[in-house]
N, C-alpha and C positions, 0 to 999 in steps of 0.2 A: 127395150134396149135397142138403140140404133147401132148398126154395124158401120164402122168407118170404112170408107172406100179407100182402096189402095191403087195408085196409078204408077205406071212404069214410064220413066222419061223416054222420049222418042222424038221423031221429027217435029211433031206439033208442040212439044214442050221439052226441049233439050236441057239436060243438066250435065255439066262437066266439072270435074274436080282435078286440079293440078297443083303441084308444089309451087309456092311463090319463091323465086330465087332471092328476093329482097328480104332484108330484116324488117319486121313489122313491129312498131312500137305504139302502144295505146296509152293515152294519158287522160286523166280527169283532174281538173283543178291544179294542173302543173305536176301532178304525181303520176309516176309510171305505174300502170295497172297490169300491163302485159308487155313482154319483150321477147320476140322469138325470131329464129331463122328457119322455123319449120312450119310456117303458116301454109294453109291450103286455100287456094282461090277457087270458090264455087261460083260458076256462072250458070244462071237458070233463066231460060227463055229470054225475055227482053228486060229482065230486072238488072239493076247494077250489080257488078261483081261484089262478092262478100268474102272477107278474110276470116277463115276459121282458124283459131289459135289453140294449140294444144293446152289443156288445162295445166300441165306441168310448167308452162311458161307464163301463167297468169297468177297474180297474187290473189288467190281465192279468199284470203282473210279480209280483203277490201270489198268483197261482194256479199250480198245477203239474199238468200233464196226467197222468192215470193210465191204466193199461191196462184199467180197468173199462169195460164197454160193455153196453148193453141194447138191446132192440128193441121198438118200439111199432108195431103194424100200422096205426095211424092217422097216425103222425108219421114213422116211419122209424128208422134207426140212431141211437143216442144215445151220445155220448162224455161223459166226466166229467173234472172237475178237483178237486183238493184245495186247501185253503188252509192251507199249513204253519203259519202263525202262529196258527191256531186249534187246533192240536194234533190229537189222535186224533179228537176230536169232529167236526172239519172234513174228514175223509177223504171223498172223493167227494161233497162238499157242493154242487158246482156241476155242472149238466148243460147240454148243448147238442145241438141237431139241426143238424149242419153241412150236410146235404143233405135237408131235410125234404120230405115229399110235398107235391104241389101244393095240397092242401086246407088246409095250414098253412104255406105258403111264406113268409108274413110273419115267421115266427120265425127264419128264416135270419139268421145273423150276430148272434144274441142268445144270452144265457145266462140260466139260472134257478138259484135257490138254494133248498136245503132249509131252511126256517125253523128246524127243530130242530137243525141242524148249524152254525149261524152265531150271531152275536150278535143282530142285529135287522134286520128289513126294515120300514122306516117309509114310510108314504105321507103326505106332507106336502101340505096344500092349497097350491096355487101362489099 
């Protein structure tokens, strides 16, 4: 059995999480899947910023859990959902860290969406 390495964000790999003051709306095929004023913006190293949306603001009935899983040494084990109404494009379009490491604990009970696998992620000025 291989032990998973755990890394702490720092100067070489910074991670910041901050409340997004905008309203964030996610849609697939013209249907709203998520709508929140409580998104968290996670910025990690040189990657594009990611909006993490509270599960309570996501229509989880439109998502289907998959067996796909990945691991991030900074965030932990990652689980995935597909959005059946989005077709093949939306397979594993949604991810979540259900038990994130302490450094990113704020993203617990949140999900994030791959922009290229859904319709739109809009940030609307509140």
